[in-house]
N, C-alpha and C positions, 0 to 999 in steps of 0.2 A: 504494500500500500504506500503510494508516494503522493507528493503534493500535486494538486490539479488546479489549474487556473482556467476558468471558463472563458475569460475574455469579455467583450462587450455583448450585452443582451441583443439578440436579434429583434428587429423591428416587428417581424411577424408575431412573435410571442407577446410583445407589448399590445399589439392590436387585439389579439385573442383575449388577453387578460382584462383589458379595459371593459369589454362587453360582458364576458362570461362571469367575472367576479361581481360586477354590479348586479347582474341578474340574480346571482346566488344571494347577494345581500338583500335584495328586495324580497326574495322567497323566504329567507331566514327571518325577516321581519314581518312576514305575513302580508306583504303588500302586493305580492304576485302569487298566483296559484301554480301548482306543479311541484316537481321535485328538482333538486339540484342535479345538473349534469356535470359530473366530474371526470368523465371518461374521454372527452375530446378537447382539442385545442392546444394542449401542451406539447403535442407531437411536433409542433412547428419549431421546437428547439432542437430537434434531432440532429440536423446537419451541423449546426453551430457547435454542439457538444461533440459530435464526431470529429470535427476539426480540432477542438480543444484537447480532447482526451486521446486521440488516436483510436486504434481498433481494440482498446482494452477496457475491461471492467474497472471502474473507479475504486473498487474495493479489493478484489483478489488479484488484479492485474493480469488475469488470464484473457486470452483473445476472445472477443465476442463473435457470435455467429453473424454472417453477413445478411441474414434475413431477419425480419421482424423489427420491432421498435423497442429495444431494451432500455426503457427509461424508468428510473426509480425516483420516487419522491422521498428525499432524505427524511423529512418529517411527513409521516403518512397522511395522505389526503382523506382517507376514510378512517374509521375508528381505530385508535391505537390499541394494540393487543399485546399480551405477554406471550411467552413461549408456549403456553398451554392454550393459546387462542382465546383467553378471557379478555373481555374489554376492560381497558385501563382508563381510557379517556376518549372524548370525541376527537375526530380527526381534524387536521389543520386544513380544512377545505379551502380557505382563502389563499393558501399558498400553492394551490393546484397548478397555477400558471406562472408561478414566480421563478425567475431565473436562478436565484440563490438556493432554490429547493430541488433542482433537477440535476440528475447525473445519469450517465449511461452505466448500466450494471448488467452482469450476466444473469441468466435465468436461475442459476443455483444460488448465488448470493442473495437474490431477491425473492426466492420462493418461500412458501409458508413454513418450511422446515428451518429456514435461516432468518434473514431479516424480515421479510414479509411486511407486516404492519407494526413491527416493533419500533419503539423509540424510548428506551429507558432513560430516566433522569435520576440524579441524586435525590431530588425531592419533587414528588408529583404535584405538590401545591404550587410549584413555580412555573407550571406550564404556561405558555403564551395565552393571552386572552384573544378573543376573536378580533381579527384585523390587525393584531400586533405583529410588528416585523421581528424576525429572528435576529440575534438569539435572545434578546430580552433578558429576563432573570434566569432563564433556563441554564442548568448545568448538565449538559448532555453527557451520557456515558459512552455514546458512540463517537468515534473520532470523525470529524468532518475534514476530508482531505483538501477542501477548498479554503478552510480557515486556519489550518494548522498543519504542521509537518508530522505525518503519522510516524515517520522514522525516529522522531524524538521519543516516542513512547513504545514502539514495537521494534524488536530485533529478531533476526534469525540465528539460531544456534544449533549445533549438533546435539541430538539426543539419541544415542544408541545407533544401531544399524538396522537396515531393513532385511527381509528374508534372503536377499541376494548378496548381503554383505556390504552394501553401500552405506556410507554415512547418511543418517537420517536427519535432514534439516527441518526444523519446525519454528514457528513464530512464538515468541515469549515477550513479556514486558521487558523493556530495555533496562539493563542493570543500572542502578543508581537513581532510579525514579522514586518519587514519593509513593506512599501507600495509595493515595487517591489516584495518582497517575497510573500506577500498576493496575488498579481496579478498572480504569477505563480501557487500558490495553487488553486486559483479559475479556472484558465485555465485548469489545470490538472483534477480537479473534473468535470468540464463541458465537456471537450473533451472525457474523458473516461466514462462519465456517472456514476460516483461513487455515485451520489445521485438520480439515476433513480428509478422509482416507484417499480419495481420488487425487486431490490436489497435491498431496505429499509425493505421490508417484510422479506427478508432473514436475515438481521441484527437483527431484533426483535426476530425471531425464534431462532437464534444462541445464543443471550444473555439469553433467557429464559431457554436454556438447562443448564445454569450454576446455576440456581436458588437454587437447593438443596445444592450444595457445598458452595454457598455464605451464605446461612442461617446457614450452619454448622459452618463456620468461625465466623459469627456474634454471634451465640449462645456461642461459646467458649470464645469470647471476653466479652460477658455479664457475664459469670461465672468466668472470669479471669483465665481460665484453659490454661496455656501456652503450655503444651504438646499437648492438643487437637487442639489449634489454629495452631501450627506448622504443625501437621499432616494434618489437613483439608486444610490449605493453600497450602501445597505441592500437594495435590490431585487437588485442584482448578487450580493452575497454570499449572499443567501437562495437565489438560483437555483443558486449554485455549491456550497453546503455543506448544503443541506437533507437531512434524514434519508433521503429516497428519491432522492437524487442520487448517481450513480456518479462515479468518477474524481476524488475530492476532492483527493488529493495532487497530481495534475496541475494542477487548477484553482488550487491555492494557489501553486505555483511560477509558473504563468502570470500570476496577478495581481501577484505580487511583481516579475515582469519588466516587466509593462505599466505598473504604477504603482510607481515606485521608492520607497525608504525616505524620501527627502526629501519627495516629493510626499505620501505618506501621512501623514507627520508634520505637514506644514504644514496639511493639511485634516482632521486627526484621523480618519483612516480606519482603523478596526481591522481586523486580519487575523489572528485567532487560528488556531493550527494546528487542522486537523480531527482527529477521532479521539477515542476514549473515554479517560477517565482510567484509567491502568493500575492494577491492584491484584492481590493474590494471590487467584486463583480456582482452587484446587486441589481434587482429590478429597478427600472426607471419609470416612474409614474408621473403623469402631469398633476401638478398640485391643484387643489380645488380653488377656483377664483373666490376671493373673499366676498364678492358681491352675491354669490349663490349659496343657498343653504345646502346642507349635506344631502338631503333627500332629492332636491332638484338636480344636483350634480350627478347623483347616482342614476337617476332616470335618464339623463342625457348620455351618460357613459353606457347604459344598457342598450341604447340604440345601436351601438357599433358604428362602423364607417359606411356600411352599405345597406342599411335597413330600407326596404321599399315602402315602409309604412308611413306614407306622406301625412296621414291624419295625425299620428302621434308626433311626428316631427313638427308639424305646424302648431300643435297644441303646446309643445314645449317651447317653441320659439315665442309664442304669444306670452307664456308665463314669464319668460326671461325679459322680454321687451317691456312687460307691464311693471317690472321692478325699476327700470330706468332706461332712458334712450340708449341704443346700441348701434354701432356701425355694422355693416355687412361683414367687414373684415374680422371684427371681434367675434361675431356670432359664428362665422365659418371656422375660426380657430377652436372655439369651445365645442362645436358639434363635429369637428374633424371632417369637414366637407369642403368641396371647392366653393369658392365665393359665388360662382354662377349658379350652382345648385341651391345654395341658401337663398340667393336673391330671388330665384323662381318661387320658392315657398313663401317668401316675404311678400311678393307681389300678389300671390293668391290671397294672403291674409288682408292685404290692402284692398283688393277687389271686393272682399266681403265686408269691408268697412271696419275690420277689427283693429287695424293699425294704420298709421299714417307715416309720411316721411317728411322730416324737417331738416333742411340742409343735408348733411351726410348721415343723419341718424334716423333710425326707426323708433317709433314711440306709439303709445296708446293715445288716441286723440282725446282731447279734453271734452267732457260732456257738454252738450249743447244747452245753453241757458235760454229758456223761452221768456 
């Protein structure tokens, strides 16, 4: 498990979130009928995450299948459950389309025998409130590879041998960590199944693929051939940490074990940690204009950018204009529509006598005094 940097949020996801989250808010408040649809829209993040993560699971680092949409909600969108599938808390439905809550994960790490809908905390009373942005007061037990370096807490070490006599490498809490940090490492290893039987075989096979390059470096060290050592080390680390290579955290600990600090220092063998530079890569939402109340803004957002419901659009335009005179440009920005489209709706309202135009602003006409 290594650091993951998502990069900038894709515009397509912002568009989906604006409408879908507002609709869910209205339903949650009893202002719309129906049930929340949490199964669509977030898939628009797939390509951006594929570019950010490469072809690997964000948790176990194994290669993802080329088919399907392997997206995981780090904080579950549906009910939060424990290992026994008992409900622990309501889901984080408002984060369904949030950039900071999405990662690509393999079907095993994210199945019901592993992470599924689990999201354990140090204290369940600290869970986020509805519409609250993460992490808030939450102290998550699972490591978020986009907010911290998992390699600070988890390391790979040899524990015995497998049935074929190979060294058996497994993940453990990194030595020297606090008790709380070790607890988080253990929870992460357990919940994602980073020490499950099948993946341990993959670890062994992966490390065996480096055998020739490791021997070449060791032979150069035995001959004290600096040029050969440098060349072979460059080839070895390229094979271990290339963009399309899996299990980089495992390889890093393996190389540190095989070539100790003193050896690497003597021969100037660099071993930088794998993983992206961490940064703030959160959802970007338009702030609510101070002139509009929360409910009105929610209803505007729920329209989306391409709603064909001209009646609802006109009704909302009338409510906004009734608050204070507005320009077409300002209304177009709030409704996320072309100025020409908004202008056409405004002209319809004017033809019905609902609004008037004064200079560059649309307004509700003053009542006629008889």
